[in-house]
C-alpha positions as CSV (number, residue, x, y, z in Angstrom):
1,X,-22.2,39.4,35.0
2,X,-23.2,40.5,31.7
3,X,-23.5,37.4,28.9
4,X,-20.5,38.4,27.5
5,X,-18.7,37.5,30.4
6,X,-20.1,33.9,30.6
7,X,-18.9,33.0,27.5
8,X,-15.9,30.4,27.4
9,X,-12.8,31.8,25.8
10,X,-12.0,29.9,22.8
11,X,-9.1,28.0,22.2
12,X,-6.7,29.0,19.1
13,X,-4.9,26.2,17.2
14,X,-1.5,27.3,18.7
15,X,-3.5,27.5,21.9
16,X,-4.7,23.6,21.9
17,X,-1.3,23.0,20.4
18,X,0.3,24.0,23.3
19,X,-1.8,22.2,25.6
20,X,-1.5,18.9,24.0
21,X,2.0,19.2,24.0
22,X,2.1,19.8,27.4
23,X,0.1,16.9,28.1
24,X,2.7,14.7,25.9
25,X,5.3,16.4,27.9
26,X,4.2,14.9,30.7
27,X,4.5,11.2,30.6
28,X,7.6,10.6,28.0
29,X,8.6,7.1,28.3
30,X,5.1,5.8,27.8
31,X,4.0,8.1,25.2
32,X,7.1,7.0,23.6
33,X,6.4,3.9,23.8
34,X,2.4,4.0,22.0
35,X,4.2,6.3,19.7
36,X,6.7,3.2,18.3
37,X,3.2,1.1,17.3
38,X,2.9,3.9,15.0
39,X,6.2,4.2,13.8
40,X,6.6,0.1,13.1
41,X,2.8,0.1,11.8
42,X,3.8,3.1,9.3
43,X,7.4,1.7,8.8
44,X,6.1,-1.6,7.8
45,X,3.5,0.2,5.2
46,X,6.1,2.3,3.7
47,X,8.8,0.1,3.7
48,X,6.7,-2.8,1.5
49,X,5.9,-0.1,-0.7
50,X,9.0,1.0,-1.5
51,X,11.1,-2.0,-1.9
52,X,8.0,-3.3,-4.3
53,X,8.5,0.2,-6.1
54,X,11.6,-0.1,-6.6
55,X,12.0,-3.7,-7.3
56,X,8.8,-3.1,-10.1
57,X,10.9,0.4,-11.5
58,X,14.4,-1.3,-11.5
59,X,12.4,-4.3,-13.7
60,X,10.7,-1.2,-16.1
61,X,14.3,0.0,-16.1
62,X,15.5,-3.0,-17.4
63,X,12.9,-3.8,-19.8
64,X,12.9,-0.1,-21.6
65,X,17.0,-0.9,-21.9
66,X,16.4,-4.6,-23.0
67,X,13.5,-3.2,-25.6
68,X,10.2,-5.3,-25.7
69,X,10.9,-6.1,-29.4
70,X,12.6,-9.4,-29.4
71,X,10.9,-12.6,-30.3
72,X,11.7,-15.8,-29.6
73,X,11.1,-19.1,-32.2
74,X,11.2,-22.6,-30.4
75,X,9.8,-26.2,-32.1
76,X,6.2,-26.6,-30.9
77,X,4.4,-29.5,-30.5
78,X,3.7,-32.2,-33.6
79,X,-0.4,-33.4,-33.8
80,X,1.2,-37.3,-32.6
81,X,3.7,-35.8,-30.0
82,X,6.5,-36.6,-32.0
83,X,9.8,-34.1,-31.8
84,X,9.8,-31.6,-33.9
85,X,12.9,-29.7,-35.7
86,X,13.3,-26.3,-37.1
87,X,14.5,-26.2,-40.8
88,X,18.1,-25.5,-40.2
89,X,17.8,-22.7,-43.1
90,X,15.3,-20.7,-40.7
91,X,17.4,-18.2,-40.3
92,X,18.0,-17.0,-43.2
93,X,14.4,-16.4,-44.1
94,X,13.6,-15.3,-40.8
95,X,15.7,-12.1,-41.9
96,X,14.1,-11.8,-45.1
97,X,11.2,-10.6,-43.3
98,X,10.4,-6.5,-43.6
99,X,10.7,-4.8,-41.0
100,X,13.2,-7.7,-39.3
101,X,16.8,-5.5,-38.5
102,X,18.7,-9.0,-36.8
103,X,17.8,-12.9,-36.2
104,X,20.2,-15.6,-34.3
105,X,19.6,-18.9,-33.2
106,X,21.3,-21.7,-31.2
107,X,21.0,-25.4,-31.5
108,X,21.1,-28.0,-28.7
109,X,24.6,-30.2,-29.0
110,X,23.9,-33.3,-26.9
111,X,27.3,-33.2,-25.1
112,X,28.4,-31.9,-21.6
113,X,30.3,-29.4,-20.2
114,X,32.2,-29.9,-17.4
115,X,35.8,-28.4,-15.4
116,X,37.6,-31.2,-16.3
117,X,37.6,-34.5,-17.7
118,X,37.5,-36.3,-14.0
119,X,34.3,-35.0,-13.4
120,X,31.1,-38.3,-14.6
121,X,29.5,-36.7,-17.8
122,X,26.1,-37.4,-16.0
123,X,27.3,-34.8,-13.2
124,X,26.3,-31.1,-15.8
125,X,25.4,-29.0,-13.1
126,X,22.3,-28.1,-14.6
127,X,24.6,-26.8,-18.1
128,X,23.6,-27.4,-21.7
129,X,26.1,-26.5,-24.9
130,X,24.4,-24.7,-27.3
131,X,26.0,-24.3,-30.8
132,X,25.3,-20.2,-31.4
133,X,25.4,-17.9,-35.0
134,X,28.0,-14.8,-34.3
135,X,25.1,-12.2,-34.5
136,X,23.6,-13.7,-31.3
137,X,25.4,-11.5,-29.1
138,X,23.9,-8.6,-30.8
139,X,20.9,-9.9,-31.8
140,X,20.5,-10.4,-27.8
141,X,22.0,-7.0,-26.6
142,X,24.3,-8.9,-24.6
143,X,28.3,-8.0,-23.2
144,X,31.1,-9.9,-23.2
145,X,32.7,-9.4,-19.2
146,X,35.8,-11.0,-20.5
147,X,37.5,-12.0,-23.7
148,X,35.8,-11.9,-27.4
149,X,32.9,-13.6,-28.9
150,X,32.3,-16.4,-31.7
151,X,33.5,-14.5,-34.7
152,X,34.0,-16.6,-38.4
153,X,37.5,-17.0,-37.5
154,X,36.7,-19.3,-34.6
155,X,33.6,-20.5,-34.6
156,X,34.9,-23.4,-35.8
157,X,37.3,-24.1,-34.0
158,X,37.0,-25.7,-30.4
159,X,36.6,-22.6,-29.0
160,X,33.8,-21.9,-26.1
161,X,32.2,-18.5,-24.4
162,X,30.4,-18.8,-21.2
163,X,27.3,-17.5,-20.2
164,X,27.7,-16.1,-16.8
165,X,26.1,-18.5,-14.8
166,X,28.2,-21.5,-16.3
167,X,30.9,-19.2,-15.9
168,X,30.2,-18.7,-12.1
169,X,29.1,-22.7,-11.8
170,X,32.7,-23.9,-13.7
171,X,34.9,-21.3,-12.0
172,X,35.7,-20.1,-14.9
173,X,36.3,-16.1,-14.5
174,X,38.3,-15.0,-17.5
175,X,39.6,-16.1,-20.8
176,X,41.7,-18.6,-21.6
177,X,40.9,-21.3,-19.4
178,X,40.4,-24.8,-21.0
179,X,37.1,-27.0,-20.0
180,X,35.6,-30.3,-21.0
181,X,33.1,-30.2,-23.7
182,X,32.4,-34.1,-24.6
183,X,35.4,-35.4,-25.3
184,X,38.0,-32.9,-25.5
185,X,38.9,-29.3,-24.3
186,X,38.1,-26.4,-25.5
187,X,39.4,-22.7,-24.5
188,X,37.4,-20.3,-22.7
189,X,38.0,-17.4,-25.2
190,X,35.1,-15.1,-23.5
191,X,32.1,-14.3,-20.7
192,X,29.4,-12.7,-20.6
193,X,27.5,-10.6,-18.9
194,X,23.7,-11.6,-17.7
195,X,21.5,-11.3,-20.4
196,X,17.7,-11.6,-18.8
197,X,16.0,-12.1,-21.6
198,X,17.5,-15.2,-22.5
199,X,18.4,-17.1,-19.4
200,X,18.7,-20.6,-21.4
201,X,22.1,-18.8,-22.8
202,X,23.4,-18.0,-19.4
203,X,22.9,-21.4,-18.5
204,X,24.9,-22.9,-21.2
205,X,28.6,-23.3,-23.0
206,X,28.3,-21.8,-26.4
207,X,30.3,-22.9,-29.7
208,X,30.1,-22.1,-33.5
209,X,28.0,-24.0,-35.7
210,X,31.1,-25.2,-38.0
211,X,32.7,-26.2,-34.2
212,X,29.7,-28.7,-33.4
213,X,28.8,-29.8,-36.4
214,X,33.3,-30.8,-37.0
215,X,33.8,-31.6,-33.4
216,X,30.2,-33.3,-31.6
217,X,28.2,-34.5,-34.4
218,X,25.5,-31.3,-34.6
219,X,23.1,-32.1,-37.3
220,X,22.6,-28.0,-37.9
221,X,19.0,-27.8,-37.1
222,X,18.3,-24.6,-34.4
223,X,16.7,-25.3,-31.4
224,X,15.7,-21.5,-30.8
225,X,15.8,-18.6,-33.0
226,X,16.2,-14.7,-31.4
227,X,14.6,-12.2,-33.8
228,X,14.2,-8.1,-33.2
229,X,12.2,-6.0,-35.3
230,X,11.3,-2.2,-35.3
231,X,9.2,-1.6,-32.4
232,X,6.1,-0.9,-34.2
233,X,5.9,-4.1,-36.3
234,X,6.4,-6.6,-33.4
235,X,3.2,-7.8,-33.8
236,X,2.9,-8.0,-37.8
237,X,6.3,-9.6,-37.4
238,X,4.9,-12.4,-34.6
239,X,2.2,-13.6,-36.8
240,X,4.5,-13.9,-40.4
241,X,7.0,-15.9,-38.5
242,X,5.7,-19.6,-37.9
243,X,5.1,-19.3,-41.9
244,X,8.5,-18.1,-42.9
245,X,9.7,-20.8,-40.7
246,X,8.2,-23.9,-40.9
247,X,5.9,-23.2,-44.3
248,X,4.6,-26.8,-44.2
249,X,3.6,-26.3,-40.7
250,X,3.5,-23.5,-38.9
251,X,1.6,-24.6,-36.8
252,X,4.2,-26.5,-34.9
253,X,6.3,-23.5,-34.0
254,X,6.1,-21.3,-31.2
255,X,6.5,-17.7,-31.0
256,X,7.0,-16.1,-27.5
257,X,8.2,-12.8,-26.4
258,X,10.9,-13.2,-23.4
259,X,9.5,-9.4,-22.5
260,X,6.6,-10.6,-21.3
261,X,8.2,-12.6,-18.5
262,X,10.0,-9.8,-17.2
263,X,7.0,-7.8,-17.3
264,X,5.0,-10.5,-15.1
265,X,8.0,-10.7,-12.5
266,X,6.6,-6.5,-12.1
267,X,2.9,-7.4,-11.9
268,X,3.4,-10.4,-9.7
269,X,5.0,-8.3,-6.7
270,X,1.6,-7.1,-6.6
271,X,0.3,-10.2,-5.3
272,X,3.1,-10.0,-2.2
273,X,2.4,-6.5,-1.2
274,X,-0.8,-6.9,-0.8
275,X,-0.2,-9.7,1.7
276,X,2.4,-7.5,3.6
277,X,0.4,-4.5,3.3
278,X,-2.3,-6.2,5.1
279,X,0.4,-6.8,8.2
280,X,1.6,-3.4,8.3
281,X,-2.6,-2.5,9.0
282,X,-2.2,-5.3,11.6
283,X,0.8,-3.5,13.0
284,X,-0.8,0.1,12.5
285,X,-4.1,-0.6,13.9
286,X,-1.9,-2.9,17.5
287,X,0.0,0.8,17.4
288,X,-3.9,2.6,17.3
289,X,-4.6,0.2,20.6
290,X,-1.7,1.2,22.2
291,X,-2.3,5.5,21.9
292,X,-5.9,4.5,23.4
293,X,-4.6,2.5,25.9
294,X,-2.2,5.4,27.0
295,X,-4.8,8.2,26.0
296,X,-7.6,6.1,29.1
297,X,-5.0,6.0,31.2
298,X,-3.8,9.6,31.0
299,X,-7.4,10.6,31.5
300,X,-7.6,8.2,34.8
301,X,-4.6,9.9,36.2
302,X,-5.4,13.3,35.1
303,X,-8.5,13.3,36.9
304,X,-8.0,16.8,39.1
305,X,-6.3,18.5,36.0
306,X,-9.6,18.1,34.1
307,X,-11.7,19.4,36.8
308,X,-9.6,22.1,37.7
309,X,-10.0,23.3,34.1
310,X,-13.8,22.8,34.1
311,X,-13.9,24.9,37.3
312,X,-12.0,27.4,35.5
313,X,-14.3,27.4,32.6
314,X,-13.1,25.3,30.1
315,X,-16.5,23.4,28.0
316,X,-16.8,19.6,27.5
317,X,-16.2,20.8,24.0
318,X,-12.2,22.3,24.8
319,X,-11.6,19.3,27.0
320,X,-12.1,16.8,24.0
321,X,-10.2,19.0,22.0
322,X,-7.0,18.9,24.4
323,X,-7.5,15.4,24.1
324,X,-8.3,14.5,20.3
325,X,-5.5,17.1,20.0
326,X,-2.3,14.9,22.3
327,X,-4.1,11.5,20.2
328,X,-3.4,13.7,16.8
329,X,0.5,15.0,18.2
330,X,1.2,11.2,19.4
331,X,0.2,9.5,16.5
332,X,1.8,12.2,14.4
333,X,5.4,11.9,16.1
334,X,4.6,7.9,15.9
335,X,4.0,8.1,12.1
336,X,6.7,11.2,11.4
337,X,9.0,8.4,12.7
338,X,7.7,5.2,10.9
339,X,8.1,7.1,7.5
340,X,11.9,8.2,7.8
341,X,12.5,4.8,8.8
342,X,10.5,3.1,6.1
343,X,12.5,5.3,3.6
344,X,15.7,4.5,5.2
345,X,14.8,0.6,5.1
346,X,14.2,1.3,1.3
347,X,16.8,3.0,0.5
348,X,19.0,0.7,2.2
349,X,17.5,-2.6,0.4
350,X,17.7,-0.8,-2.6
351,X,21.0,0.6,-2.6
352,X,21.9,-3.5,-1.4
353,X,20.7,-5.3,-4.3
354,X,21.6,-2.3,-6.6
355,X,18.1,-1.2,-7.7
356,X,17.2,2.7,-7.8
357,X,15.5,3.3,-4.8
358,X,11.8,4.3,-4.7
359,X,9.0,5.8,-2.4
360,X,6.0,6.9,-4.2
361,X,4.8,10.0,-3.6
362,X,1.2,8.7,-2.6
363,X,2.5,6.6,0.8
364,X,2.9,10.5,2.2
365,X,-0.8,10.9,1.2
366,X,-1.1,7.6,2.5
367,X,0.5,7.8,5.5
368,X,-1.3,11.4,6.7
369,X,-4.8,10.0,5.5
370,X,-3.5,6.4,8.1
371,X,-2.2,8.8,11.1
372,X,-5.8,10.7,11.1
373,X,-7.8,8.2,11.5
374,X,-5.9,6.1,13.6
375,X,-5.4,9.3,15.8
376,X,-9.0,10.5,16.3
377,X,-10.0,6.7,16.3
378,X,-7.3,5.9,19.4
379,X,-8.5,9.6,20.9
380,X,-12.5,9.6,20.6
381,X,-13.4,7.8,23.2
382,X,-10.7,8.7,25.7
383,X,-11.7,12.5,24.8
384,X,-15.7,12.0,25.5
385,X,-15.1,10.1,28.7
386,X,-13.0,12.7,29.7
387,X,-15.4,15.7,28.7
388,X,-17.9,13.6,30.8
389,X,-16.0,14.1,34.5
390,X,-18.1,16.3,36.5
391,X,-16.0,19.4,37.6
392,X,-17.3,18.6,41.3
393,X,-16.1,15.1,41.0
394,X,-12.6,15.4,39.7
395,X,-12.0,17.9,42.6
396,X,-12.8,15.8,45.2
397,X,-11.2,12.4,43.9
398,X,-8.0,11.5,45.3
């Protein structure tokens, strides 16, 4: 017999896959349960990343639509901790700043809004009454869901526009409904859509400055000024606002950018994503242990098969390769199912919240890497153990 005849045949890649798949088909129930562990881990990771990315994408799109050029001016604190008021003419002064495209204001009115006069005034429902200038809706890029906005014709009359949250809490969904403000009835002339950059407006009943002075004793001092400028001039305008609004005490003026809050919310989701990814990794590890257990049992049950293959000339390396292939195929089936489940969960949840469904492309690469790592680790020991079984012992075992 020549040396060439003693050389064992090499397994081609398609042969390795075929042999590995044959071993899987012999015990389908057990392998399905093992693949399920991998699938749950992968599905958890994909769903967590996908839902987080979808939420961030929704916030970023909202920021793009609303813009980051809105600044909010409010009274700060005095040196002695006393209440500070913004000058009544502050809005007009802000409009004269170069690069400012629009400015508007609201002012606190010290009365409550209720559905009827039968409700005690102490039960405010967390709602406020604000005097508003006509340009507020345009400055905030808001929209009227029902009815109309305050204009010069109705700003001096007992007419009110409700923010989206205020309308919901008062049970008012269309214009023409009366509500009780202070000590008189006012007619709802409009209901607004949500305003993410101005949540305080969402929770308020808005009346005109003239009506607030005439009916509720409003002193005319704005509490909040909203200003929009060119995107490239935001920082410059922000530096000028305190001295413009209150030249005598600019240190008593606070300037903020509402869009920063939305950006912070998008960044804050990363913390929860990391926590949930840890849970997904644990689930993936548990799935890997299940695969390893399945492969070890498979080695013990298939000692005769291993011995027969060794007797027919299969090398230890080929035996190791066979069981590693089974482990890879098992994990690949689990990861494929997990990827599909995770994508479906992400899409379903995102659509239910009216978010754009997003599954980052790098998740596919991460899933493949995780699958390879788990399958190699899970199948390495059983493969080595199978390769060490002597042909004589295997063939004589019962």
